[in-house]
ZAMARGU-4260 file (C-alpha; in steps of 0.2 Angstrom, whole numbers, plus 5000, padded with zeros to 4 digits):
<rodrens>
0) 5000/5000/5000 | 5006/5017/4995 | 5005/5029/5009 | 5009/5044/4997 | 4995/5039/4984
5) 4988/5056/4976 | 4973/5061/4968 | 4982/5057/4950 | 4984/5039/4956 | 4966/5036/4960
10) 4960/5046/4944 | 4972/5035/4933 | 4966/5019/4941 | 4947/5023/4939 | 4951/5031/4921
15) 4944/5049/4926 | 4952/5065/4930 | 4959/5071/4946 | 4946/5084/4949 | 4932/5073/4946
20) 4941/5062/4961 | 4942/5078/4972 | 4925/5082/4970 | 4919/5065/4975 | 4930/5064/4991
25) 4923/5082/4995 | 4905/5075/4993 | 4901/5087/4978 | 4883/5086/4973 | 4886/5085/4955
30) 4896/5068/4957 | 4884/5053/4959 | 4882/5044/4975 | 4889/5028/4966 | 4904/5037/4959
35) 4908/5044/4977 | 4907/5027/4983 | 4919/5020/4970 | 4931/5034/4973 | 4929/5032/4992
40) 4935/5013/4990 | 4949/5016/4979 | 4957/5029/4990 | 4954/5017/5004 | 4963/5003/4994
45) 4979/5015/4989 | 4980/5022/5006 | 4976/5039/5001 | 4975/5052/5015 | 4967/5069/5011
50) 4978/5083/5013 | 4968/5094/5026 | 4981/5108/5025 | 4978/5111/5007 | 4959/5108/5008
55) 4959/5121/5022 | 4968/5134/5013 | 4956/5131/4998 | 4939/5130/5008 | 4944/5143/5021
60) 4940/5128/5034 | 4951/5114/5044 | 4937/5102/5046 | 4940/5102/5065 | 4930/5107/5079
65) 4937/5113/5097 | 4927/5106/5113 | 4931/5112/5129 | 4924/5102/5144 | 4927/5106/5163
70) 4930/5089/5167 | 4935/5071/5159 | 4931/5061/5176 | 4911/5065/5175 | 4903/5052/5163
75) 4891/5068/5160 | 4902/5077/5148 | 4909/5060/5141 | 4891/5058/5136 | 4889/5074/5129
80) 4906/5073/5119 | 4899/5055/5112 | 4883/5065/5104 | 4896/5079/5098 | 4906/5065/5089
85) 4890/5055/5082 | 4886/5070/5072 | 4903/5076/5069 | 4908/5061/5061 | 4893/5059/5048
90) 4897/5077/5042 | 4917/5074/5041 | 4923/5083/5055 | 4936/5079/5068 | 4935/5085/5086
95) 4949/5092/5097 | 4944/5090/5116 | 4953/5102/5130 | 4948/5098/5148 | 4949/5114/5158
100) 4949/5104/5175 | 4937/5118/5181 | 4950/5130/5180 | 4948/5148/5173 | 4967/5148/5168
105) 4966/5131/5159 | 4950/5137/5150 | 4958/5152/5144 | 4972/5142/5138 | 4962/5130/5128
110) 4954/5143/5119 | 4970/5150/5114 | 4977/5132/5109 | 4961/5129/5099 | 4963/5146/5090
115) 4980/5141/5086 | 4975/5126/5080 | 4963/5135/5067 | 4947/5125/5071 | 4932/5131/5063
120) 4922/5132/5080 | 4922/5131/5098 | 4909/5122/5109 | 4912/5125/5127 | 4905/5121/5146
125) 4911/5135/5156 | 4924/5129/5171 | 4917/5132/5188 | 4931/5144/5192 | 4927/5156/5178
130) 4921/5175/5182 | 4929/5182/5169 | 4923/5179/5151 | 4935/5190/5140 | 4942/5174/5131
135) 4925/5170/5126 | 4922/5186/5120 | 4938/5187/5109 | 4930/5173/5100 | 4916/5180/5098
140) 4924/5196/5092 | 4933/5185/5079 | 4917/5179/5072 | 4921/5162/5075 | 4907/5150/5077
145) 4905/5147/5097 | 4891/5137/5106 | 4889/5134/5124 | 4883/5117/5130 | 4875/5113/5148
150) 4884/5128/5158 | 4880/5142/5149 | 4880/5162/5152 | 4864/5170/5144 | 4869/5188/5147
155) 4885/5184/5133 | 4873/5183/5119 | 4881/5167/5114 | 4870/5152/5105 | 4869/5136/5118
160) 4861/5121/5122 | 4855/5114/5139 | 4842/5107/5148 | 4828/5115/5157 | 4837/5116/5173
165) 4823/5125/5182 | 4810/5112/5178 | 4821/5098/5183 | 4824/5106/5200 | 4806/5108/5203
170) 4801/5091/5198 | 4815/5084/5208 | 4810/5095/5223 | 4791/5091/5221 | 4794/5072/5219
175) 4802/5072/5236 | 4787/5081/5244 | 4774/5070/5236 | 4782/5055/5243 | 4778/5063/5260
180) 4795/5070/5266 | 4792/5085/5278 | 4808/5095/5276 | 4817/5096/5259 | 4835/5103/5260
185) 4845/5108/5245 | 4864/5107/5242 | 4868/5119/5229 | 4881/5124/5217 | 4892/5140/5214
190) 4879/5153/5211 | 4889/5162/5198 | 4885/5148/5186 | 4869/5150/5178 | 4861/5132/5178
195) 4865/5132/5197 | 4854/5148/5200 | 4840/5141/5189 | 4840/5123/5200 | 4840/5134/5216
200) 4825/5144/5209 | 4817/5128/5205 | 4818/5121/5221 | 4811/5136/5229 | 4797/5138/5218
205) 4791/5119/5220 | 4792/5122/5239 | 4781/5137/5239 | 4770/5129/5227 | 4768/5114/5239
210) 4764/5125/5254 | 4780/5122/5261 | 4789/5136/5269 | 4806/5142/5263 | 4820/5140/5275
215) 4836/5147/5271 | 4845/5136/5285 | 4840/5122/5273 | 4852/5128/5259 | 4870/5123/5259
220) 4882/5131/5247 | 4890/5116/5240 | 4904/5116/5225 | 4898/5099/5214 | 4908/5086/5223
225) 4906/5071/5234 | 4915/5081/5247 | 4902/5095/5247 | 4887/5082/5249 | 4895/5075/5264
230) 4899/5092/5271 | 4881/5097/5268 | 4874/5082/5277 | 4885/5086/5291 | 4878/5104/5291
235) 4859/5099/5291 | 4860/5085/5302 | 4866/5097/5317 | 4852/5109/5315 | 4839/5109/5329
240) 4826/5103/5315 | 4834/5095/5303 | 4830/5089/5284 | 4823/5073/5280 | 4826/5074/5262
245) 4838/5083/5250 | 4838/5088/5232 | 4857/5088/5227 | 4863/5100/5214 | 4869/5085/5204
250) 4875/5067/5207 | 4891/5068/5212 | 4884/5079/5228 | 4870/5066/5230 | 4884/5053/5230
255) 4891/5063/5245 | 4875/5063/5254 | 4872/5045/5253 | 4889/5041/5258 | 4887/5052/5274
260) 4870/5044/5279 | 4877/5027/5276 | 4892/5031/5288 | 4878/5037/5302 | 4867/5022/5299
265) 4853/5032/5293 | 4840/5023/5282 | 4838/5027/5264 | 4824/5030/5259 | 4815/5026/5274
270) 4821/5040/5285 | 4829/5051/5272 | 4825/5055/5254 | 4839/5058/5240 | 4838/5066/5224
275) 4851/5071/5212 | 4852/5079/5196 | 4863/5073/5179 | 4858/5055/5178 | 4877/5050/5178
280) 4881/5031/5175 | 4886/5025/5193 | 4867/5031/5200 | 4860/5015/5194 | 4874/5005/5202
285) 4874/5011/5219 | 4864/5005/5234 | 4852/5012/5235 | 4850/5016/5217 | 4849/5036/5214
290) 4834/5045/5210 | 4839/5059/5199 | 4835/5070/5183 | 4841/5065/5165 | 4849/5079/5156
295) 4847/5070/5138 | 4867/5072/5137 | 4869/5063/5120 | 4854/5074/5112 | 4863/5088/5120
300) 4879/5085/5110 | 4871/5082/5095 | 4860/5097/5096 | 4877/5108/5100 | 4886/5102/5085
305) 4871/5105/5074 | 4871/5123/5080 | 4889/5127/5076 | 4889/5117/5060 | 4874/5129/5054
310) 4885/5143/5060 | 4899/5137/5049 | 4889/5134/5034 | 4881/5150/5035 | 4898/5158/5036
315) 4906/5171/5047 | 4899/5186/5038 | 4881/5182/5039 | 4875/5197/5047 | 4857/5189/5049
320) 4863/5175/5060 | 4852/5176/5076 | 4856/5169/5093 | 4849/5152/5097 | 4844/5144/5114
325) 4839/5125/5112 | 4833/5119/5128 | 4830/5101/5132 | 4816/5094/5143 | 4822/5088/5161
330) 4818/5071/5163 | 4814/5063/5182 | 4824/5045/5183 | 4814/5039/5200 | 4825/5025/5208
335) 4826/5018/5226 | 4835/5033/5235 | 4818/5044/5235 | 4803/5032/5235 | 4797/5032/5253
340) 4790/5016/5258 | 4773/5021/5267
</rodrens>
């Protein structure tokens, strides 16, 4: 197999022109599907590798999308990336992934690295420590397609896709109340991140709608971690009138809640109910299994890529392009941790 095969080699073997081969490989509409398949098969047989550098110079695109995620350890982001890659591959795009590790500094570095790689656009979920968004505004100023997913910031005027965090939190809190739990507490996330503010709002509104008095002592400020779930429970159980249920801002926090309750021999769900948010993979494999809110992560990734692809196709000079905000339904997943045995 000749790794240095060229368009001319393919054309010669097929008895056609290099121009026709090029159009077929680039999925041009003036080439029949039958011819495209023949050319693709011959290219594979000869070991032809498309010269992306030459193509990018000619088309003004690299066929590569950059993705910035806060953490590769969380199955949530892995699932979103799975959705992104699903669509990217069908459209002939490569995906470069950068992990910010919840750090503003690493997130900013990631943006610059992806710009240096000349990606056609950036998909990003904002890091926990990010308070300054100038690096994203720089991307926007350069008119490079930018789409936020999951952790978004509406004030920046950036196209986004997220789940209905308010509705999901409302449903989670109301479910615990309907199960007969008397005092439902909330372990929150950093309040400078929009999705966590929305989950707090949903929690409070669900209490009020179900005639439960809002009590500020039943909110513990967490930092989306197992440790904050454990710390939150330690705080709650020291209260004069402690809660008998917790809606945790996300599943790792909920896992911390369950660990602390087990360490104290408090029975779940008989004596204490727990509800998370995310539908992380581990939730169905722990004991008790974790009730949570599904964020439709694969669909989120697919929708995010479709949004950025549309922006790329329309072109950076399209002045009529409007900001789009796709909001997915939050779906309750009810398991053992919140179903009170009456």
